[in-house]
N, C-alpha and C positions, 0 to 999 in steps of 0.2 A: 452541729457542724455540717454544712452543706458538702456534698460529695461532688468534686469536680470531674468533668469529662476528661479522660486521659489525654486528649489532644488539645485541651483548652489553651495551655501555655504555648504549645507549638504554633497553633493557629493564630494566636494573638501576636506572637513574635514575628510572624511572617510579614506583617506590615512594616516592621522595623529592620528587616534584612536589607542588605545592599544600600546602605545610606549614601547620600551624596557627600563627596569629599570637598571640604572648604579649601579653596585655592586662592593664592595671590601671586601675581607675576613678580619676577620672571620665574617660570617653571618649565622644565623639560620633562616630557612624559613619553614613555614607550608602552605601547599596547599590543599584546599578542593574543590571538584567538587560535586555540589548538582544537582541531577536530578529533574527538574521541568517541567513546561509547559509554553506556551505563556501567559496564563491567570494570572500567578503569578508575572509578571514583576513589576507591581506597588507595590505589597506586598514586594517584595525583596528590591526595592528602599526605601520604607518606613522603612524597617528593618535596612538597612544600615544607614538611617537617624537617627534611634534611637541610634546607636553606636556613630555616630558623635555628637549627642547631649550630650552624657555622657562625651565626651572629648573636648567639646566646639569647634567643627569643623563644618564648613559649610556643610550642607547635599547636596547630589547630586540633581540637578534640575530634574523636570519631563522629561521623555523621554530619560534620560541618560542610556547608555548601558555600559559605562566604567567609573570607578571612582577610583581616587587615593587620599589618604589622609594620612598625618602624624598625628598619634594620640598621639604623645609625647613619649609614652613608646614603641610603635611599629609603623610600616608603613603598610598600608593596600591597596590592589588593588582588586577591585570588577569588574568582567566582566560578562555581560549578553549575553548569546548565545540563539540560537533558542529553544533548549530543555534542556539546563542545564546552570548553573551559577557557576563561580569559585570565591573563596575567598582566597587570598594569603596574608599571614602575614609575615612581615620581621622584624627581630630583629638583630641589629648589636652587635655581641658578644664582640667586642673591648670595647664598652662602658660598657657592663655588667661586663666584666672581670676587667676593671679599677675600677669600683665601688666596686667589691668584694675585690680586692687587697687593696683598700683604707680602707675598713672597717675591713679587716683581712689580714695583711701583710704576714701571714704564708701561705696563699693559693697560689697554683701554678697559674702562668699566663696562662699556656696552658690548655685550656678548653677541656674536654672530649666530643667528638661528641655525639649528641643526649641526653646529660645529662640535657640540658635545651632547651625547644622548644618555638617557638614564640607564639604558641597558648595558652600557659600557662598564657600569659598576657591578653588574651581576656576574658571579663566577661563570666563566665560559663552560667549564666542565659540567656544571649543574644545568646550564641552558641546553647543552647538547642532549641530555638525557631526559628532558621534559617529555612526559607521555603524550602521544598523539602526533598529528601532523599539522604544521603551521598553515592555516588558511588565511589568517589576518595578521598583518604586521604594519604598524603605523607609528611614526614619531610625531608628537604634537608639541609645538612650542607655544607657551603662553607668555606674552609680554605685558608688562604693567603699563599704566598710563604715563609713567615717567620715563619710558624707554625712548630710544632715538626714533624720530620720525623719518620715514623713508618715502621716496617717490614710488609711484605705482610700478615703474620699470624695475626698481630695486627689489620690491616685494615679489614680483613675478620671477625674478632671477633665482629665487630660492627653490623654485620648482622645475627640475630638469625636463619634465615632460612637456611643459609649456601649455598643457591643456588642463585648465583648472576652473573652478567656480569660486565666486567670492560674494560676500553679502555682509550687511551690517545686522546687528541684533538689537532688539529692544530700543528702537528709535535712535540708533547710533551709539549706544553705550558700549558696544564691542564690535569688532570686525573679524571676519573669518575668511581665510584662503584655504582651499582644499583641492587636491589634485586627483584623488581616487585612483592613483597609479601605483605601480611597483617600480621603484627606482633601482639603481645599480646595487645599492646596499641591501636590497630585498624588502624595503619598507616604503610605505607611502608617507605623505607629509601633510600636516595640518598646522597652519599658523593662526593663532588667535591673538588679537590685540585688544586689551582691556582698557576702556576709556572711563570707567566709573561704575562697573558692576560690583555688587557686594560679593565677598568671598563665597558665600553659599550659592549665589546666582551664577557666578562664573564656574563653580564646581559642577552645577547642574548642566550648564551649557557644554562644558568639556565632556562630561559623561555621555550626554546625548549625541555629541559628534562621534565619539568612539563607538557608541551603540549603533549609530547609523552605518558606520563602516562595517561593523561586525555583522549586523543583520542583513546588510546588502549582500555580502559575500555568501552568507548562509542561504539567502533566498535564491541566489544564482546557481546554487548546486543542482537545481532541477533542470536547468537549461540544457546541459549535455545529455541528460536522459531524454528530454523532449526531442532533441535533434537525433539521438540514436534510435529511438523507437518510431520516429516520424516515418521513415522509409518502410519499416516493417508494418506499420498500421496501414500505410497506403497500399502495400501489397496485399494485406489481409482484406482490405476493402474491395480490391479488384477480384480476389478469389471469391469473396462472398457474392459479389454481383454475378460472377460466372456461374456459381452454384444455383442462385435463384433463377437465372436464365435457363439453365439446364432442367430445373424442376418443371418447367412448363413443357419441355420436349419429351420427357421420359414417361412411359406408361407402365413399364414392367417393374415388378416388385424388386427384382434383383438390382436393377439400376437405381431404384429409390434407396435401397439399402446401402449401395456404394456412396450415393450422395450424402446419406446420413452419416456414414463413417467419415467422409471428408469434412462434413460440417462439425462433427465432434472434435476432430483434430484441430480445426480452425478455432473452435471455442476454447480448447485447452491452451492454444498459443496466445489468444487474447487474454485469458485469465492469468497466464504467466506474466504477461506484460503489465497487467493491472496490479498484480501482487508486487512487481518490482518497482513500480512508479507511484502507486497511490499515496504511500506515506510521504515520499519526497515531495510530490506535488502539493499535498495538503500542508506540509511543513513550510514549503516556500511561500504559500499563500499567507500563512500566519506571520512569517518573518517580514513579508512585504508590508503587511498591515502595521507591524511594529515600526518599520522604517518610516512609513507615512505619519504615524503617530508621533514619533520622536521629532520628525521634521516640523510638524505643526507646532510642537512645543517650543521650538527655537525662536519663533516669531521673527522671521527673516524680513529684511528690506533690501531693495535693489542697491547694488553698487555699480556706478557707471562703468560700462565696458565689460561687465561680467554677467554670467548667468547665476541666478540663485541656486543654492544646493537643491532645492525642490525642483526647479526647472531642469537642472542638469540630470538629476535622477529620473525625472519624468520622461526625458528624451531617450534615455538609454536603458534604465532598469524596467520601466513600465512595459515597453514592448516585449522584453524578455519574459516578464511575468505573464503577459497576455498570451504569448506563445505556449507557455506551460499550461495555463488555464485552458486554452483551446485544445491542447493535446489531451488533457484530462477529460474534457467534454467529449472529444472525438472518441476516446477510448471507451467511455461509458456508453455513447450512442452505438458504437460498433458492437459492444457486448450485447446490448438490447436487441439490435438487428439480428445478430446470430441466434439469440434465444428465440426470437419470433420465427425466424426461418426454420430453426430446428423443430419448434412446435408444429409449424405447418407441415413440414416434411413428415414428422411422426404421425400426424393426423392422416396424411395421405397414405402412408404405409399401412396404418391401422384400417383405413377404409378398404384398401385393396385386399388386405388379409381377410377382412370380414366378407367381402364379395367372394373370395375364393372359398372361405369356409361355408358360405351359404350354398355355393354351387356344389361343394363336396357333400353337404348334408342332403341336398336334393338328389344327388346321384345315389347316396346311400339309401335314401327313402325308396327310390325306384328299385334298387337292388333288393331291398327288404320285401317289397311287394312281389317281385318275381320269385324270390326265395320262398315266400309264403305259398304262392301258387304251386311251386314245385313241391313244397312240403305237403300241401293238400293232395297233390297227385301221388306222391310217394306213400302218403297215408292210405289212399285208396288201394294202391297196389299191395301195400303191406297187409291190409285187411284181407284182400283176395288170397294172398300167398299163405297167410296164417290159417285162413278158413280152409284152404285146400289141405293143409297138413292136419288140422283138427278133424275134418271130415274123413280123411284117410285113416286116422287113428280110430275113429268110430267104426268105420267099415271093417278094419282088421279086428277090432274088438268084437263086433257082431259075428264075424266068421269064427272067431275063437269060441264064442258062446255056442254057436251052431255045432261046432265040432264035438262038444261035450254032451250033445243030445237034445238041445233045445231047437225047436223049429223056428228059426229066424231067418228072414231073407236079408242078408247083409246089405245088398244093394238098395233095397227099399229103405232100410234104417238109415243108411248114409244119405240117401236122397232127401228123406224127411228132415234130417238134422241140418241140412245146408242152410235154410233160411234162419233157423235159430242161432246157429254158430255165427253166421255173418252179422246178424243183428246185434248179438252180444258183443262181438269184437268191435263193431263200429261204435256202439255206445261206450265201450270201455276206452277206445282211443279218443273219442270226443271229450269224455270226462277228464282224461289225463291232460289233454290240451288246454281245457278250461282252467284246471288247477295250475298248470305252468304259467298261463297268461296272467292269472290272478297274482301269483307270487311275483311275476315280473313287474306288475304295476305297483305292488307294495314296496 
């Protein structure tokens, strides 16, 4: 029996997570994107479990990152990502319209887009306690091929902002209107008209539209950071230019040390900015790539009088992303410039310190030579002084011997001993000095 890798099943199932929902119009969808963090994953699963409990549905098991459930009145999809989670609620308008017509035959079968949204069926108290902060909120209306045809003015009237993009998909098999705005109810709007796509195809198109809106907002999270740190980096650049200019004017070590301290403080400030922005900038770059990828998968065609979604985003989102990318490059360049300036300044300080140390060593060498000469002089004086005392002792010793009866001339004995005493002492001092010098070299 072969032994499986512990992650084999998990890795295989990764390709089957987050499947596309098969959709047929008319359908109303509400999509929420909640900005969270990795620590709230279990809280989110538990909160989804509370909703399942209300509608007698099995709750998601621990560790789940994607969950789909039919709540009876609506269908829900929950997806857990690294730093955000999405909640998507689906309501089939055909069932709602049928119930409305049964209860009131006078009502029109053609539902007005955005007149009833899927989130209205979600318990309000549960919605208020959803973990995180809402970053994305959008209502999507999917109309079938048998829905009422409208003029272009009637379609545009469903979007209060009046600023929207529109396109056709897959050679005219579907049409999309999208405003990328936040309306009075706190949600944006997307209207999709299906002219002949298969349920799985329309499901993929709807999911990509919702992902474009989600990843667009996540990508733009870095723009306020770029604007916030732009002025600080400009000031840091001016300070660095001033420091490098002053580096050419100062020659004293103390001034160089002051410049090095200022440069170190500037480097710390830049590193703090890099630590605060690097993750956000890199994440925004990844989200922007996802937006472009999802947009390419839509296979858009132009609709007369409107910009395609790709063109709409390229005009507004791309410049913002380029600003963030330029800020990241600017931050990296400034960090490298500070490092080079610091290295140059440290080199200059080291060279000046070496010059001072060399001058100090030369001064110490001169002092040592002078001290040696003084020592030699002192040694000569010491030999003379000690010889004087030794000869005096010999003189007194001779006088003492003479006093006990020996005929000795103390002065002659002392005089004869002088050359011997001086020679012996000079040789002794020289020998001691050689021993000391040899020990010093060892």
